[in-house]
C-alpha positions in Angstrom: 9.6 -7.8 1.8 9.2 -7.2 5.3 7.2 -9.4 7.6 4.8 -6.8 9.6 3.4 -8.1 12.5 -0.1 -8.7 13.6 -1.6 -7.7 16.5 -4.2 -5.0 18.1 -3.5 -1.3 17.1 -5.4 1.6 17.8 -6.8 2.8 14.1 -8.4 6.3 13.2 -9.0 9.3 15.6 -11.8 10.7 17.7 -10.8 14.4 16.4 -10.1 14.0 12.8 -12.1 13.9 9.5 -15.2 12.2 9.6 -13.6 9.2 7.6 -11.1 8.8 10.1 -13.4 8.7 13.1 -13.8 6.9 15.8 -10.3 5.6 16.9 -11.0 1.9 17.7 -8.6 -0.7 18.8 -8.5 -3.5 15.7 -6.6 -6.5 14.9 -4.7 -7.7 11.6 -2.7 -10.9 11.4 0.7 -10.8 10.5 1.4 -9.9 6.4 4.2 -9.4 4.2 4.4 -5.3 2.4 6.6 -4.6 -0.2 9.8 -2.3 1.8 9.8 0.1 -1.5 7.3 1.5 -4.0 6.9 0.3 -7.1 8.8 2.3 -9.5 8.0 3.5 -13.0 10.2 0.9 -14.3 8.4 -1.6 -12.5 5.7 -0.4 -13.7 6.6 -0.5 -17.3 6.6 -4.3 -17.2 3.1 -4.1 -16.2 2.3 -2.6 -19.2 4.5 -4.3 -21.6 2.3 -7.5 -20.4 -0.6 -5.5 -21.4 -2.1 -6.2 -17.7 -2.1 -2.1 -16.9 -2.6 1.0 -18.8 0.1 3.8 -18.9 -0.5 6.2 -16.7 -0.9 10.0 -17.1 2.4 11.3 -17.1 2.8 13.3 -14.1 5.8 16.1 -15.1 8.8 15.8 -12.5 7.9 11.7 -11.9 9.2 10.2 -14.9 12.7 8.6 -13.9 12.5 5.0 -14.4 14.0 4.9 -10.6 11.3 7.2 -8.9 7.7 5.8 -7.7 5.1 5.1 -10.0 2.4 7.9 -9.6 -1.3 8.5 -11.1 -1.9 4.4 -11.1 -6.0 3.7 -10.3 -6.6 1.4 -8.1 -7.5 -1.1 -10.5 -4.2 -0.7 -12.1 -2.5 -1.3 -8.7 -4.6 -4.1 -8.7 -3.3 -5.5 -11.9 0.1 -5.0 -11.3 0.1 -6.8 -8.0 -1.6 -9.9 -9.7 1.1 -9.9 -12.3 3.9 -9.7 -9.9 2.0 -12.6 -7.6 0.9 -10.6 -4.8 -1.7 -8.0 -3.6 -2.7 -4.8 -2.5 -2.6 -4.2 1.8 -6.2 -3.6 3.0 -6.8 -0.3 4.7 -6.0 -1.8 8.5 -2.9 -3.3 7.0 -1.5 -0.5 5.6 -2.2 1.4 8.5 -1.0 -1.0 10.7 2.6 -0.8 8.3 2.4 2.7 8.4 1.9 2.7 12.6 4.7 1.2 13.8 5.5 -1.2 16.9 4.5 1.8 19.1 0.8 1.1 20.9 0.6 -2.3 19.7 -0.5 -5.4 21.4 0.9 -8.6 19.8 -1.1 -11.6 19.8 
């Protein structure tokens, strides 16, 4: 996992789709986030534990080392719970994806 430093950052846009507006400064605390996507192999352990449902097969994405796809939000939450983790909030995900440019650290 990697530590994503908290701070204020610009989230959203004034010129994008309706669900991306408006651009606003938001604050998130520092948090930990996995560095890599959950693989099919990782997710198989959740299926074996009967905590997650098997996703619909998605041709071209079945290799154990590839990221798991076609997983519901509910199963993603169940996977995280089994792993002792949680999904990031929308603001946390956007903060992690935005990098440090334009961030005011608190």
